[in-house]
Jmol script that loads the backbone (N, CA, C; Angstrom):
load data "model"
ATOM      1  N   MET A   1     -12.977 -52.584  -8.959  1.00  0.00           N
ATOM      2  CA  MET A   1     -12.901 -51.514  -7.982  1.00  0.00           C
ATOM      3  C   MET A   1     -13.939 -51.727  -6.892  1.00  0.00           C
ATOM      4  N   GLN A   2     -13.613 -51.242  -5.709  1.00  0.00           N
ATOM      5  CA  GLN A   2     -14.502 -51.391  -4.573  1.00  0.00           C
ATOM      6  C   GLN A   2     -14.935 -50.012  -4.072  1.00  0.00           C
ATOM      7  N   ILE A   3     -16.211 -49.861  -3.763  1.00  0.00           N
ATOM      8  CA  ILE A   3     -16.724 -48.594  -3.218  1.00  0.00           C
ATOM      9  C   ILE A   3     -16.333 -48.506  -1.750  1.00  0.00           C
ATOM     10  N   LYS A   4     -15.647 -47.439  -1.380  1.00  0.00           N
ATOM     11  CA  LYS A   4     -15.228 -47.223   0.006  1.00  0.00           C
ATOM     12  C   LYS A   4     -16.243 -46.378   0.778  1.00  0.00           C
ATOM     13  N   SER A   5     -16.859 -45.438   0.097  1.00  0.00           N
ATOM     14  CA  SER A   5     -17.916 -44.631   0.709  1.00  0.00           C
ATOM     15  C   SER A   5     -18.789 -44.078  -0.409  1.00  0.00           C
ATOM     16  N   SER A   6     -20.046 -43.807  -0.069  1.00  0.00           N
ATOM     17  CA  SER A   6     -20.970 -43.288  -1.078  1.00  0.00           C
ATOM     18  C   SER A   6     -22.008 -42.407  -0.396  1.00  0.00           C
ATOM     19  N   TYR A   7     -22.496 -41.445  -1.158  1.00  0.00           N
ATOM     20  CA  TYR A   7     -23.378 -40.422  -0.597  1.00  0.00           C
ATOM     21  C   TYR A   7     -24.468 -40.047  -1.592  1.00  0.00           C
ATOM     22  N   ILE A   8     -25.601 -39.655  -1.049  1.00  0.00           N
ATOM     23  CA  ILE A   8     -26.654 -38.987  -1.805  1.00  0.00           C
ATOM     24  C   ILE A   8     -26.628 -37.539  -1.327  1.00  0.00           C
ATOM     25  N   CYS A   9     -26.566 -36.592  -2.239  1.00  0.00           N
ATOM     26  CA  CYS A   9     -26.493 -35.184  -1.873  1.00  0.00           C
ATOM     27  C   CYS A   9     -27.653 -34.402  -2.484  1.00  0.00           C
ATOM     28  N   LEU A  10     -28.216 -33.533  -1.690  1.00  0.00           N
ATOM     29  CA  LEU A  10     -29.200 -32.561  -2.163  1.00  0.00           C
ATOM     30  C   LEU A  10     -28.654 -31.197  -1.796  1.00  0.00           C
ATOM     31  N   LYS A  11     -28.481 -30.337  -2.790  1.00  0.00           N
ATOM     32  CA  LYS A  11     -27.800 -29.063  -2.574  1.00  0.00           C
ATOM     33  C   LYS A  11     -28.748 -27.885  -2.743  1.00  0.00           C
ATOM     34  N   ASN A  12     -28.650 -26.989  -1.785  1.00  0.00           N
ATOM     35  CA  ASN A  12     -29.331 -25.695  -1.847  1.00  0.00           C
ATOM     36  C   ASN A  12     -30.839 -25.804  -2.052  1.00  0.00           C
ATOM     37  N   LEU A  13     -31.475 -26.651  -1.238  1.00  0.00           N
ATOM     38  CA  LEU A  13     -32.935 -26.713  -1.230  1.00  0.00           C
ATOM     39  C   LEU A  13     -33.449 -25.421  -0.607  1.00  0.00           C
ATOM     40  N   ARG A  14     -34.420 -24.795  -1.233  1.00  0.00           N
ATOM     41  CA  ARG A  14     -34.921 -23.505  -0.754  1.00  0.00           C
ATOM     42  C   ARG A  14     -36.304 -23.660  -0.135  1.00  0.00           C
ATOM     43  N   PHE A  15     -36.470 -23.007   1.019  1.00  0.00           N
ATOM     44  CA  PHE A  15     -37.732 -23.073   1.742  1.00  0.00           C
ATOM     45  C   PHE A  15     -38.096 -21.702   2.301  1.00  0.00           C
ATOM     46  N   ARG A  16     -39.367 -21.482   2.448  1.00  0.00           N
ATOM     47  CA  ARG A  16     -39.893 -20.367   3.243  1.00  0.00           C
ATOM     48  C   ARG A  16     -40.425 -21.023   4.506  1.00  0.00           C
ATOM     49  N   ALA A  17     -39.920 -20.603   5.669  1.00  0.00           N
ATOM     50  CA  ALA A  17     -40.314 -21.243   6.924  1.00  0.00           C
ATOM     51  C   ALA A  17     -40.348 -20.206   8.046  1.00  0.00           C
ATOM     52  N   PHE A  18     -40.731 -20.667   9.228  1.00  0.00           N
ATOM     53  CA  PHE A  18     -41.038 -19.754  10.331  1.00  0.00           C
ATOM     54  C   PHE A  18     -40.275 -20.133  11.595  1.00  0.00           C
ATOM     55  N   HIS A  19     -38.954 -20.232  11.468  1.00  0.00           N
ATOM     56  CA  HIS A  19     -38.090 -20.555  12.595  1.00  0.00           C
ATOM     57  C   HIS A  19     -37.491 -19.271  13.145  1.00  0.00           C
ATOM     58  N   GLY A  20     -37.241 -19.255  14.450  1.00  0.00           N
ATOM     59  CA  GLY A  20     -36.546 -18.111  15.029  1.00  0.00           C
ATOM     60  C   GLY A  20     -36.829 -17.965  16.504  1.00  0.00           C
ATOM     61  N   VAL A  21     -35.878 -17.361  17.187  1.00  0.00           N
ATOM     62  CA  VAL A  21     -36.024 -17.091  18.615  1.00  0.00           C
ATOM     63  C   VAL A  21     -37.047 -15.977  18.829  1.00  0.00           C
ATOM     64  N   LEU A  22     -37.006 -14.979  17.963  1.00  0.00           N
ATOM     65  CA  LEU A  22     -37.927 -13.849  18.100  1.00  0.00           C
ATOM     66  C   LEU A  22     -39.316 -14.216  17.588  1.00  0.00           C
ATOM     67  N   GLU A  23     -40.347 -13.782  18.319  1.00  0.00           N
ATOM     68  CA  GLU A  23     -41.719 -14.076  17.915  1.00  0.00           C
ATOM     69  C   GLU A  23     -42.012 -13.565  16.511  1.00  0.00           C
ATOM     70  N   GLN A  24     -41.485 -12.398  16.188  1.00  0.00           N
ATOM     71  CA  GLN A  24     -41.721 -11.809  14.867  1.00  0.00           C
ATOM     72  C   GLN A  24     -41.214 -12.720  13.741  1.00  0.00           C
ATOM     73  N   GLU A  25     -40.096 -13.402  13.980  1.00  0.00           N
ATOM     74  CA  GLU A  25     -39.560 -14.329  12.979  1.00  0.00           C
ATOM     75  C   GLU A  25     -40.528 -15.480  12.721  1.00  0.00           C
ATOM     76  N   ARG A  26     -41.186 -15.924  13.774  1.00  0.00           N
ATOM     77  CA  ARG A  26     -42.123 -17.035  13.639  1.00  0.00           C
ATOM     78  C   ARG A  26     -43.446 -16.585  13.032  1.00  0.00           C
ATOM     79  N   ILE A  27     -43.656 -15.272  12.939  1.00  0.00           N
ATOM     80  CA  ILE A  27     -44.872 -14.733  12.315  1.00  0.00           C
ATOM     81  C   ILE A  27     -44.640 -14.435  10.836  1.00  0.00           C
ATOM     82  N   VAL A  28     -43.569 -13.689  10.523  1.00  0.00           N
ATOM     83  CA  VAL A  28     -43.344 -13.262   9.134  1.00  0.00           C
ATOM     84  C   VAL A  28     -42.533 -14.264   8.321  1.00  0.00           C
ATOM     85  N   GLY A  29     -41.768 -15.104   8.994  1.00  0.00           N
ATOM     86  CA  GLY A  29     -40.981 -16.110   8.287  1.00  0.00           C
ATOM     87  C   GLY A  29     -39.703 -15.565   7.693  1.00  0.00           C
ATOM     88  N   ASN A  30     -38.972 -16.457   7.061  1.00  0.00           N
ATOM     89  CA  ASN A  30     -37.695 -16.120   6.454  1.00  0.00           C
ATOM     90  C   ASN A  30     -37.412 -17.160   5.373  1.00  0.00           C
ATOM     91  N   ASP A  31     -36.420 -16.867   4.565  1.00  0.00           N
ATOM     92  CA  ASP A  31     -35.979 -17.818   3.540  1.00  0.00           C
ATOM     93  C   ASP A  31     -34.809 -18.623   4.094  1.00  0.00           C
ATOM     94  N   TYR A  32     -34.809 -19.916   3.755  1.00  0.00           N
ATOM     95  CA  TYR A  32     -33.791 -20.841   4.235  1.00  0.00           C
ATOM     96  C   TYR A  32     -33.247 -21.644   3.065  1.00  0.00           C
ATOM     97  N   VAL A  33     -31.977 -22.011   3.171  1.00  0.00           N
ATOM     98  CA  VAL A  33     -31.326 -22.872   2.189  1.00  0.00           C
ATOM     99  C   VAL A  33     -30.724 -24.037   2.963  1.00  0.00           C
ATOM    100  N   LEU A  34     -30.969 -25.253   2.465  1.00  0.00           N
ATOM    101  CA  LEU A  34     -30.513 -26.448   3.165  1.00  0.00           C
ATOM    102  C   LEU A  34     -29.807 -27.373   2.188  1.00  0.00           C
ATOM    103  N   SER A  35     -28.654 -27.874   2.608  1.00  0.00           N
ATOM    104  CA  SER A  35     -27.926 -28.876   1.827  1.00  0.00           C
ATOM    105  C   SER A  35     -27.699 -30.101   2.694  1.00  0.00           C
ATOM    106  N   LEU A  36     -27.797 -31.265   2.056  1.00  0.00           N
ATOM    107  CA  LEU A  36     -27.626 -32.545   2.738  1.00  0.00           C
ATOM    108  C   LEU A  36     -26.581 -33.391   2.026  1.00  0.00           C
ATOM    109  N   ARG A  37     -25.810 -34.109   2.799  1.00  0.00           N
ATOM    110  CA  ARG A  37     -24.910 -35.139   2.285  1.00  0.00           C
ATOM    111  C   ARG A  37     -25.166 -36.364   3.143  1.00  0.00           C
ATOM    112  N   ILE A  38     -25.777 -37.369   2.560  1.00  0.00           N
ATOM    113  CA  ILE A  38     -26.233 -38.531   3.309  1.00  0.00           C
ATOM    114  C   ILE A  38     -25.397 -39.745   2.933  1.00  0.00           C
ATOM    115  N   GLY A  39     -24.693 -40.292   3.910  1.00  0.00           N
ATOM    116  CA  GLY A  39     -23.939 -41.515   3.689  1.00  0.00           C
ATOM    117  C   GLY A  39     -24.898 -42.677   3.524  1.00  0.00           C
ATOM    118  N   PHE A  40     -24.754 -43.386   2.419  1.00  0.00           N
ATOM    119  CA  PHE A  40     -25.686 -44.478   2.110  1.00  0.00           C
ATOM    120  C   PHE A  40     -24.967 -45.496   1.234  1.00  0.00           C
ATOM    121  N   PRO A  41     -25.126 -46.791   1.522  1.00  0.00           N
ATOM    122  CA  PRO A  41     -24.457 -47.811   0.694  1.00  0.00           C
ATOM    123  C   PRO A  41     -25.096 -47.904  -0.693  1.00  0.00           C
ATOM    124  N   LEU A  42     -24.372 -47.480  -1.694  1.00  0.00           N
ATOM    125  CA  LEU A  42     -24.884 -47.478  -3.066  1.00  0.00           C
ATOM    126  C   LEU A  42     -24.384 -48.661  -3.889  1.00  0.00           C
ATOM    127  N   ASN A  43     -23.774 -49.633  -3.239  1.00  0.00           N
ATOM    128  CA  ASN A  43     -23.201 -50.780  -3.947  1.00  0.00           C
ATOM    129  C   ASN A  43     -24.223 -51.467  -4.852  1.00  0.00           C
ATOM    130  N   LYS A  44     -25.405 -51.748  -4.326  1.00  0.00           N
ATOM    131  CA  LYS A  44     -26.428 -52.450  -5.117  1.00  0.00           C
ATOM    132  C   LYS A  44     -26.880 -51.600  -6.296  1.00  0.00           C
ATOM    133  N   ALA A  45     -27.154 -50.334  -6.054  1.00  0.00           N
ATOM    134  CA  ALA A  45     -27.675 -49.452  -7.111  1.00  0.00           C
ATOM    135  C   ALA A  45     -26.668 -49.275  -8.246  1.00  0.00           C
ATOM    136  N   VAL A  46     -25.384 -49.266  -7.914  1.00  0.00           N
ATOM    137  CA  VAL A  46     -24.347 -49.135  -8.937  1.00  0.00           C
ATOM    138  C   VAL A  46     -24.459 -50.280  -9.946  1.00  0.00           C
ATOM    139  N   GLU A  47     -24.822 -51.459  -9.464  1.00  0.00           N
ATOM    140  CA  GLU A  47     -24.935 -52.632 -10.333  1.00  0.00           C
ATOM    141  C   GLU A  47     -26.331 -52.810 -10.928  1.00  0.00           C
ATOM    142  N   SER A  48     -27.366 -52.542 -10.139  1.00  0.00           N
ATOM    143  CA  SER A  48     -28.727 -52.918 -10.541  1.00  0.00           C
ATOM    144  C   SER A  48     -29.459 -51.886 -11.402  1.00  0.00           C
ATOM    145  N   ASP A  49     -29.117 -50.603 -11.252  1.00  0.00           N
ATOM    146  CA  ASP A  49     -29.855 -49.534 -11.937  1.00  0.00           C
ATOM    147  C   ASP A  49     -31.330 -49.525 -11.500  1.00  0.00           C
ATOM    148  N   CYS A  50     -31.586 -49.853 -10.229  1.00  0.00           N
ATOM    149  CA  CYS A  50     -32.948 -49.972  -9.703  1.00  0.00           C
ATOM    150  C   CYS A  50     -33.143 -48.986  -8.549  1.00  0.00           C
ATOM    151  N   ILE A  51     -34.202 -48.209  -8.602  1.00  0.00           N
ATOM    152  CA  ILE A  51     -34.498 -47.204  -7.573  1.00  0.00           C
ATOM    153  C   ILE A  51     -34.660 -47.831  -6.191  1.00  0.00           C
ATOM    154  N   ASP A  52     -35.102 -49.072  -6.130  1.00  0.00           N
ATOM    155  CA  ASP A  52     -35.285 -49.742  -4.839  1.00  0.00           C
ATOM    156  C   ASP A  52     -33.968 -50.025  -4.119  1.00  0.00           C
ATOM    157  N   ASP A  53     -32.858 -49.910  -4.826  1.00  0.00           N
ATOM    158  CA  ASP A  53     -31.550 -50.192  -4.243  1.00  0.00           C
ATOM    159  C   ASP A  53     -30.793 -48.932  -3.828  1.00  0.00           C
ATOM    160  N   THR A  54     -31.483 -47.801  -3.819  1.00  0.00           N
ATOM    161  CA  THR A  54     -30.830 -46.555  -3.446  1.00  0.00           C
ATOM    162  C   THR A  54     -31.733 -45.772  -2.509  1.00  0.00           C
ATOM    163  N   LEU A  55     -31.294 -44.612  -2.120  1.00  0.00           N
ATOM    164  CA  LEU A  55     -32.088 -43.698  -1.301  1.00  0.00           C
ATOM    165  C   LEU A  55     -32.767 -42.731  -2.260  1.00  0.00           C
ATOM    166  N   ASN A  56     -34.073 -42.794  -2.333  1.00  0.00           N
ATOM    167  CA  ASN A  56     -34.834 -41.974  -3.269  1.00  0.00           C
ATOM    168  C   ASN A  56     -34.783 -40.514  -2.813  1.00  0.00           C
ATOM    169  N   TYR A  57     -34.099 -39.663  -3.560  1.00  0.00           N
ATOM    170  CA  TYR A  57     -33.927 -38.283  -3.112  1.00  0.00           C
ATOM    171  C   TYR A  57     -35.206 -37.472  -3.167  1.00  0.00           C
ATOM    172  N   ALA A  58     -36.177 -37.870  -3.961  1.00  0.00           N
ATOM    173  CA  ALA A  58     -37.478 -37.190  -3.940  1.00  0.00           C
ATOM    174  C   ALA A  58     -38.165 -37.437  -2.598  1.00  0.00           C
ATOM    175  N   ASN A  59     -38.079 -38.659  -2.088  1.00  0.00           N
ATOM    176  CA  ASN A  59     -38.641 -38.960  -0.773  1.00  0.00           C
ATOM    177  C   ASN A  59     -37.911 -38.197   0.323  1.00  0.00           C
ATOM    178  N   VAL A  60     -36.590 -38.093   0.203  1.00  0.00           N
ATOM    179  CA  VAL A  60     -35.799 -37.327   1.171  1.00  0.00           C
ATOM    180  C   VAL A  60     -36.268 -35.874   1.168  1.00  0.00           C
ATOM    181  N   TYR A  61     -36.434 -35.305  -0.023  1.00  0.00           N
ATOM    182  CA  TYR A  61     -36.879 -33.910  -0.119  1.00  0.00           C
ATOM    183  C   TYR A  61     -38.223 -33.711   0.593  1.00  0.00           C
ATOM    184  N   HIS A  62     -39.173 -34.586   0.357  1.00  0.00           N
ATOM    185  CA  HIS A  62     -40.500 -34.419   0.963  1.00  0.00           C
ATOM    186  C   HIS A  62     -40.442 -34.542   2.486  1.00  0.00           C
ATOM    187  N   LEU A  63     -39.597 -35.403   2.991  1.00  0.00           N
ATOM    188  CA  LEU A  63     -39.412 -35.515   4.427  1.00  0.00           C
ATOM    189  C   LEU A  63     -38.824 -34.217   4.995  1.00  0.00           C
ATOM    190  N   VAL A  64     -37.806 -33.692   4.340  1.00  0.00           N
ATOM    191  CA  VAL A  64     -37.186 -32.438   4.777  1.00  0.00           C
ATOM    192  C   VAL A  64     -38.196 -31.294   4.704  1.00  0.00           C
ATOM    193  N   GLU A  65     -38.958 -31.257   3.641  1.00  0.00           N
ATOM    194  CA  GLU A  65     -39.968 -30.209   3.471  1.00  0.00           C
ATOM    195  C   GLU A  65     -40.958 -30.213   4.637  1.00  0.00           C
ATOM    196  N   ARG A  66     -41.417 -31.385   5.044  1.00  0.00           N
ATOM    197  CA  ARG A  66     -42.351 -31.474   6.184  1.00  0.00           C
ATOM    198  C   ARG A  66     -41.706 -30.964   7.466  1.00  0.00           C
ATOM    199  N   GLU A  67     -40.456 -31.337   7.696  1.00  0.00           N
ATOM    200  CA  GLU A  67     -39.768 -30.872   8.914  1.00  0.00           C
ATOM    201  C   GLU A  67     -39.535 -29.366   8.890  1.00  0.00           C
ATOM    202  N   MET A  68     -39.225 -28.818   7.728  1.00  0.00           N
ATOM    203  CA  MET A  68     -38.991 -27.376   7.620  1.00  0.00           C
ATOM    204  C   MET A  68     -40.261 -26.571   7.910  1.00  0.00           C
ATOM    205  N   GLN A  69     -41.420 -27.154   7.707  1.00  0.00           N
ATOM    206  CA  GLN A  69     -42.671 -26.444   7.943  1.00  0.00           C
ATOM    207  C   GLN A  69     -43.105 -26.451   9.411  1.00  0.00           C
ATOM    208  N   MET A  70     -42.391 -27.197  10.258  1.00  0.00           N
ATOM    209  CA  MET A  70     -42.694 -27.219  11.690  1.00  0.00           C
ATOM    210  C   MET A  70     -41.776 -26.219  12.390  1.00  0.00           C
ATOM    211  N   PRO A  71     -42.326 -25.092  12.878  1.00  0.00           N
ATOM    212  CA  PRO A  71     -41.489 -24.035  13.466  1.00  0.00           C
ATOM    213  C   PRO A  71     -40.669 -24.510  14.673  1.00  0.00           C
ATOM    214  N   SER A  72     -39.456 -24.016  14.741  1.00  0.00           N
ATOM    215  CA  SER A  72     -38.551 -24.212  15.871  1.00  0.00           C
ATOM    216  C   SER A  72     -37.872 -22.882  16.150  1.00  0.00           C
ATOM    217  N   LYS A  73     -37.356 -22.731  17.352  1.00  0.00           N
ATOM    218  CA  LYS A  73     -36.620 -21.503  17.672  1.00  0.00           C
ATOM    219  C   LYS A  73     -35.217 -21.537  17.073  1.00  0.00           C
ATOM    220  N   LEU A  74     -34.573 -22.699  17.136  1.00  0.00           N
ATOM    221  CA  LEU A  74     -33.161 -22.788  16.744  1.00  0.00           C
ATOM    222  C   LEU A  74     -32.960 -23.607  15.480  1.00  0.00           C
ATOM    223  N   LEU A  75     -32.031 -23.156  14.635  1.00  0.00           N
ATOM    224  CA  LEU A  75     -31.654 -23.924  13.451  1.00  0.00           C
ATOM    225  C   LEU A  75     -31.090 -25.285  13.858  1.00  0.00           C
ATOM    226  N   GLU A  76     -30.375 -25.315  14.970  1.00  0.00           N
ATOM    227  CA  GLU A  76     -29.806 -26.564  15.469  1.00  0.00           C
ATOM    228  C   GLU A  76     -30.908 -27.599  15.709  1.00  0.00           C
ATOM    229  N   HIS A  77     -32.020 -27.140  16.256  1.00  0.00           N
ATOM    230  CA  HIS A  77     -33.143 -28.038  16.538  1.00  0.00           C
ATOM    231  C   HIS A  77     -33.752 -28.560  15.245  1.00  0.00           C
ATOM    232  N   VAL A  78     -33.913 -27.693  14.264  1.00  0.00           N
ATOM    233  CA  VAL A  78     -34.458 -28.106  12.964  1.00  0.00           C
ATOM    234  C   VAL A  78     -33.550 -29.161  12.339  1.00  0.00           C
ATOM    235  N   ALA A  79     -32.250 -28.912  12.328  1.00  0.00           N
ATOM    236  CA  ALA A  79     -31.293 -29.868  11.753  1.00  0.00           C
ATOM    237  C   ALA A  79     -31.355 -31.204  12.483  1.00  0.00           C
ATOM    238  N   GLY A  80     -31.466 -31.166  13.797  1.00  0.00           N
ATOM    239  CA  GLY A  80     -31.565 -32.401  14.575  1.00  0.00           C
ATOM    240  C   GLY A  80     -32.827 -33.182  14.261  1.00  0.00           C
ATOM    241  N   ARG A  81     -33.941 -32.476  14.105  1.00  0.00           N
ATOM    242  CA  ARG A  81     -35.196 -33.150  13.756  1.00  0.00           C
ATOM    243  C   ARG A  81     -35.096 -33.815  12.387  1.00  0.00           C
ATOM    244  N   ILE A  82     -34.512 -33.100  11.447  1.00  0.00           N
ATOM    245  CA  ILE A  82     -34.348 -33.655  10.092  1.00  0.00           C
ATOM    246  C   ILE A  82     -33.481 -34.909  10.142  1.00  0.00           C
ATOM    247  N   ALA A  83     -32.355 -34.851  10.846  1.00  0.00           N
ATOM    248  CA  ALA A  83     -31.448 -36.004  10.932  1.00  0.00           C
ATOM    249  C   ALA A  83     -32.138 -37.193  11.593  1.00  0.00           C
ATOM    250  N   ARG A  84     -32.850 -36.955  12.696  1.00  0.00           N
ATOM    251  CA  ARG A  84     -33.536 -38.054  13.377  1.00  0.00           C
ATOM    252  C   ARG A  84     -34.600 -38.680  12.486  1.00  0.00           C
ATOM    253  N   ARG A  85     -35.359 -37.855  11.786  1.00  0.00           N
ATOM    254  CA  ARG A  85     -36.422 -38.376  10.907  1.00  0.00           C
ATOM    255  C   ARG A  85     -35.828 -39.188   9.768  1.00  0.00           C
ATOM    256  N   LEU A  86     -34.756 -38.686   9.147  1.00  0.00           N
ATOM    257  CA  LEU A  86     -34.112 -39.437   8.061  1.00  0.00           C
ATOM    258  C   LEU A  86     -33.583 -40.774   8.559  1.00  0.00           C
ATOM    259  N   ALA A  87     -32.902 -40.758   9.693  1.00  0.00           N
ATOM    260  CA  ALA A  87     -32.322 -41.992  10.238  1.00  0.00           C
ATOM    261  C   ALA A  87     -33.414 -42.995  10.608  1.00  0.00           C
ATOM    262  N   ALA A  88     -34.522 -42.511  11.142  1.00  0.00           N
ATOM    263  CA  ALA A  88     -35.622 -43.406  11.516  1.00  0.00           C
ATOM    264  C   ALA A  88     -36.314 -43.973  10.284  1.00  0.00           C
ATOM    265  N   THR A  89     -36.381 -43.185   9.225  1.00  0.00           N
ATOM    266  CA  THR A  89     -37.057 -43.613   8.002  1.00  0.00           C
ATOM    267  C   THR A  89     -36.225 -44.615   7.222  1.00  0.00           C
ATOM    268  N   CYS A  90     -34.904 -44.445   7.258  1.00  0.00           N
ATOM    269  CA  CYS A  90     -34.032 -45.320   6.466  1.00  0.00           C
ATOM    270  C   CYS A  90     -32.845 -45.783   7.320  1.00  0.00           C
ATOM    271  N   PRO A  91     -32.944 -46.950   7.916  1.00  0.00           N
ATOM    272  CA  PRO A  91     -31.883 -47.428   8.804  1.00  0.00           C
ATOM    273  C   PRO A  91     -30.539 -47.686   8.118  1.00  0.00           C
ATOM    274  N   ASP A  92     -30.502 -47.744   6.780  1.00  0.00           N
ATOM    275  CA  ASP A  92     -29.232 -47.967   6.081  1.00  0.00           C
ATOM    276  C   ASP A  92     -28.368 -46.708   5.996  1.00  0.00           C
ATOM    277  N   ILE A  93     -28.918 -45.563   6.366  1.00  0.00           N
ATOM    278  CA  ILE A  93     -28.129 -44.325   6.368  1.00  0.00           C
ATOM    279  C   ILE A  93     -27.003 -44.459   7.394  1.00  0.00           C
ATOM    280  N   THR A  94     -25.795 -44.090   6.987  1.00  0.00           N
ATOM    281  CA  THR A  94     -24.635 -44.200   7.870  1.00  0.00           C
ATOM    282  C   THR A  94     -24.201 -42.870   8.461  1.00  0.00           C
ATOM    283  N   SER A  95     -24.502 -41.777   7.747  1.00  0.00           N
ATOM    284  CA  SER A  95     -24.135 -40.448   8.236  1.00  0.00           C
ATOM    285  C   SER A  95     -25.000 -39.408   7.530  1.00  0.00           C
ATOM    286  N   ILE A  96     -25.093 -38.256   8.174  1.00  0.00           N
ATOM    287  CA  ILE A  96     -25.849 -37.146   7.588  1.00  0.00           C
ATOM    288  C   ILE A  96     -25.098 -35.859   7.890  1.00  0.00           C
ATOM    289  N   ASP A  97     -24.797 -35.108   6.849  1.00  0.00           N
ATOM    290  CA  ASP A  97     -24.243 -33.763   7.000  1.00  0.00           C
ATOM    291  C   ASP A  97     -25.326 -32.786   6.572  1.00  0.00           C
ATOM    292  N   ILE A  98     -25.617 -31.834   7.436  1.00  0.00           N
ATOM    293  CA  ILE A  98     -26.645 -30.829   7.149  1.00  0.00           C
ATOM    294  C   ILE A  98     -26.032 -29.447   7.271  1.00  0.00           C
ATOM    295  N   ILE A  99     -26.278 -28.627   6.269  1.00  0.00           N
ATOM    296  CA  ILE A  99     -25.968 -27.201   6.351  1.00  0.00           C
ATOM    297  C   ILE A  99     -27.297 -26.478   6.167  1.00  0.00           C
ATOM    298  N   LEU A 100     -27.710 -25.738   7.190  1.00  0.00           N
ATOM    299  CA  LEU A 100     -28.984 -25.024   7.163  1.00  0.00           C
ATOM    300  C   LEU A 100     -28.704 -23.544   7.371  1.00  0.00           C
ATOM    301  N   THR A 101     -29.097 -22.739   6.378  1.00  0.00           N
ATOM    302  CA  THR A 101     -28.819 -21.304   6.377  1.00  0.00           C
ATOM    303  C   THR A 101     -30.099 -20.498   6.463  1.00  0.00           C
ATOM    304  N   LYS A 102     -30.125 -19.551   7.407  1.00  0.00           N
ATOM    305  CA  LYS A 102     -31.181 -18.538   7.448  1.00  0.00           C
ATOM    306  C   LYS A 102     -30.664 -17.385   6.604  1.00  0.00           C
ATOM    307  N   VAL A 103     -31.344 -17.098   5.494  1.00  0.00           N
ATOM    308  CA  VAL A 103     -30.817 -16.180   4.491  1.00  0.00           C
ATOM    309  C   VAL A 103     -30.723 -14.745   4.993  1.00  0.00           C
ATOM    310  N   ASN A 104     -31.697 -14.285   5.735  1.00  0.00           N
ATOM    311  CA  ASN A 104     -31.702 -12.888   6.181  1.00  0.00           C
ATOM    312  C   ASN A 104     -31.915 -12.825   7.692  1.00  0.00           C
ATOM    313  N   PRO A 105     -30.894 -13.169   8.475  1.00  0.00           N
ATOM    314  CA  PRO A 105     -31.069 -13.196   9.922  1.00  0.00           C
ATOM    315  C   PRO A 105     -31.257 -11.784  10.489  1.00  0.00           C
ATOM    316  N   PRO A 106     -32.132 -11.640  11.489  1.00  0.00           N
ATOM    317  CA  PRO A 106     -32.404 -10.316  12.051  1.00  0.00           C
ATOM    318  C   PRO A 106     -31.336  -9.887  13.062  1.00  0.00           C
ATOM    319  N   MET A 107     -30.167  -9.563  12.543  1.00  0.00           N
ATOM    320  CA  MET A 107     -29.079  -9.170  13.453  1.00  0.00           C
ATOM    321  C   MET A 107     -28.399  -7.875  13.014  1.00  0.00           C
ATOM    322  N   GLY A 108     -28.974  -7.207  12.032  1.00  0.00           N
ATOM    323  CA  GLY A 108     -28.443  -5.914  11.621  1.00  0.00           C
ATOM    324  C   GLY A 108     -27.154  -5.975  10.830  1.00  0.00           C
ATOM    325  N   ALA A 109     -26.814  -7.120  10.293  1.00  0.00           N
ATOM    326  CA  ALA A 109     -25.570  -7.263   9.536  1.00  0.00           C
ATOM    327  C   ALA A 109     -25.882  -7.443   8.057  1.00  0.00           C
ATOM    328  N   ASP A 110     -24.981  -6.961   7.214  1.00  0.00           N
ATOM    329  CA  ASP A 110     -25.070  -7.214   5.783  1.00  0.00           C
ATOM    330  C   ASP A 110     -24.291  -8.506   5.527  1.00  0.00           C
ATOM    331  N   CYS A 111     -25.038  -9.610   5.332  1.00  0.00           N
ATOM    332  CA  CYS A 111     -24.370 -10.902   5.177  1.00  0.00           C
ATOM    333  C   CYS A 111     -25.208 -11.812   4.281  1.00  0.00           C
ATOM    334  N   ASP A 112     -24.636 -12.929   3.897  1.00  0.00           N
ATOM    335  CA  ASP A 112     -25.335 -13.915   3.074  1.00  0.00           C
ATOM    336  C   ASP A 112     -26.195 -14.855   3.907  1.00  0.00           C
ATOM    337  N   GLY A 113     -26.094 -14.783   5.223  1.00  0.00           N
ATOM    338  CA  GLY A 113     -26.919 -15.618   6.073  1.00  0.00           C
ATOM    339  C   GLY A 113     -26.164 -16.110   7.293  1.00  0.00           C
ATOM    340  N   ALA A 114     -26.932 -16.697   8.190  1.00  0.00           N
ATOM    341  CA  ALA A 114     -26.376 -17.367   9.367  1.00  0.00           C
ATOM    342  C   ALA A 114     -26.725 -18.841   9.219  1.00  0.00           C
ATOM    343  N   GLU A 115     -25.764 -19.720   9.522  1.00  0.00           N
ATOM    344  CA  GLU A 115     -26.028 -21.132   9.287  1.00  0.00           C
ATOM    345  C   GLU A 115     -25.441 -22.006  10.366  1.00  0.00           C
ATOM    346  N   VAL A 116     -25.990 -23.212  10.420  1.00  0.00           N
ATOM    347  CA  VAL A 116     -25.391 -24.268  11.235  1.00  0.00           C
ATOM    348  C   VAL A 116     -24.976 -25.380  10.282  1.00  0.00           C
ATOM    349  N   GLU A 117     -23.887 -26.015  10.629  1.00  0.00           N
ATOM    350  CA  GLU A 117     -23.407 -27.174   9.880  1.00  0.00           C
ATOM    351  C   GLU A 117     -23.155 -28.267  10.897  1.00  0.00           C
ATOM    352  N   ILE A 118     -23.852 -29.390  10.725  1.00  0.00           N
ATOM    353  CA  ILE A 118     -23.762 -30.474  11.705  1.00  0.00           C
ATOM    354  C   ILE A 118     -23.511 -31.798  10.976  1.00  0.00           C
ATOM    355  N   HIS A 119     -22.606 -32.594  11.538  1.00  0.00           N
ATOM    356  CA  HIS A 119     -22.316 -33.927  11.003  1.00  0.00           C
ATOM    357  C   HIS A 119     -22.845 -34.954  12.012  1.00  0.00           C
ATOM    358  N   PHE A 120     -23.753 -35.811  11.556  1.00  0.00           N
ATOM    359  CA  PHE A 120     -24.313 -36.877  12.375  1.00  0.00           C
ATOM    360  C   PHE A 120     -23.788 -38.203  11.848  1.00  0.00           C
ATOM    361  N   GLU A 121     -23.440 -39.119  12.758  1.00  0.00           N
ATOM    362  CA  GLU A 121     -22.979 -40.457  12.377  1.00  0.00           C
ATOM    363  C   GLU A 121     -23.659 -41.496  13.221  1.00  0.00           C
ATOM    364  N   LYS A 122     -23.895 -42.659  12.613  1.00  0.00           N
ATOM    365  CA  LYS A 122     -24.397 -43.807  13.393  1.00  0.00           C
ATOM    366  C   LYS A 122     -23.220 -44.519  13.996  1.00  0.00           C
TER     367      LYS A 122
END
end "model"
wireframe off; spacefill off
backbone 0.3
color backbone group
């Protein structure tokens, strides 16, 4: 069998961060949930069973964590920063899907959150 596509996924990473258009959001913060689907050639790792042949998801998490701690006004901007940093750190990445949710957006609605979903490709 031949691998046609492969991905590393991190689902529902939870963060407390200080993003938002309103100044108050950047002061008190909010809860965020982030999921990633990263296109990455896993052919070698499937055969070798070696961490050096894959994308280390612990390293991915720490990179995302650092980006989440840098305040931005827009979720779109945060997602873009994360995608650029991942792509710069690991040139073998072929695509990145990011879903970033602000759990309690200040818009007066009873909802599960406001989110952006962006697909990046090389």
